[in-house]
C-alpha atoms as one frame of an Amber mdcrd trajectory, in Angstrom:
protein
  75.739  91.749 111.964  76.854  91.294 108.235  79.399  93.531 106.835  79.083
  94.137 102.773  81.578  92.645 100.974  83.335  91.077 103.918  85.080  87.699
 102.930  85.242  84.959 105.536  88.653  84.162 107.048  91.050  81.877 105.425
  90.895  78.397 106.940  94.183  77.131 108.051  93.451  73.691 109.538  90.447
  71.674 109.697  88.325  72.171 106.887  85.026  70.467 106.573  84.579  69.049
 103.402  80.810  68.785 102.303  79.459  70.289 105.484  78.320  66.606 106.656
  79.489  65.842 110.077  80.772  62.316 109.371  83.177  63.692 106.658  86.819
  63.719 107.319  88.457  67.061 108.043  91.064  68.190 105.478  94.009  70.346
 106.000  94.498  73.286 104.107  97.667  73.361 101.909 100.197  76.175 102.195
 100.059  77.005  98.771  96.203  77.428  98.937  96.195  79.565 101.579  98.730
  81.912  99.936  96.720  81.621  96.625  93.309  82.470  98.514  95.440  85.537
 100.011  96.479  86.888  96.380  93.262  86.184  94.876  91.443  88.322  97.654
  93.776  91.034  97.718  93.457  91.212  93.816  89.588  91.121  94.227  89.984
  94.013  96.541  91.916  95.917  94.206  89.317  95.426  91.411  86.309  96.313
  93.506  88.153  99.485  94.701  89.150 100.194  90.807  85.315  99.855  89.873
  84.092 102.140  93.021  86.614 104.948  92.129  85.777 104.712  88.361  81.912
 104.575  89.367  82.570 107.666  91.717  84.486 109.569  88.914  81.963 109.080
  86.267  79.188 110.231  88.574  77.367 106.951  88.738  77.374 106.859  92.219
  77.760 109.480  95.200  79.316 106.881  98.093  82.463 108.617  98.925  82.685
 107.012 102.160  82.329 103.449 100.525  84.513 104.441  98.008  87.421 105.404
 100.370  86.646 102.606 102.466  86.757  99.734  99.821  90.399 101.408  98.532
  91.574 101.489 102.035  90.670  97.763 102.173  92.588  97.142  99.087  95.675
  98.785 100.296  95.649  96.906 103.652  95.025  93.679 101.757  98.019  94.194
  99.412  99.966  95.619 102.193  99.512  92.305 104.177 100.357  90.190 100.700
 103.577  92.239 100.522 104.343  91.365 104.426 104.062  87.566 103.916 106.070
  87.628 101.018 108.655  89.448 102.824 108.429  87.129 105.640 108.675  84.143
 103.452 111.630  85.608 101.755 113.289  86.121 105.091 112.689  82.600 106.195
 114.093  81.333 102.849 117.255  83.213 103.214 117.678  82.022 106.808 117.336
  78.311 105.963 119.937  79.278 102.803 122.596  80.453 105.295 122.362  77.269
 107.306 125.436  75.197 107.450 124.724  71.491 107.076
């Protein structure tokens, strides 16, 4: 069953390049994973904003779909914030280590 608007999970390791069986697997960079996470949250926010504006204009009457897209955007934004906070905590912990 395919969910409308669902994105595939962000690959962490073992990406297949080109989809050919003999291609060497690539590793996703940490920067790429974070960039994908932020881009996904931004896309969710834009989708929720467009759905809310369409509902306000009366162009659609899909209240449930609008609320679902708004909640998805909220959850993805909270995830980005949580990842950011964990990264800052890890950085501060490394900063305090005496060498």
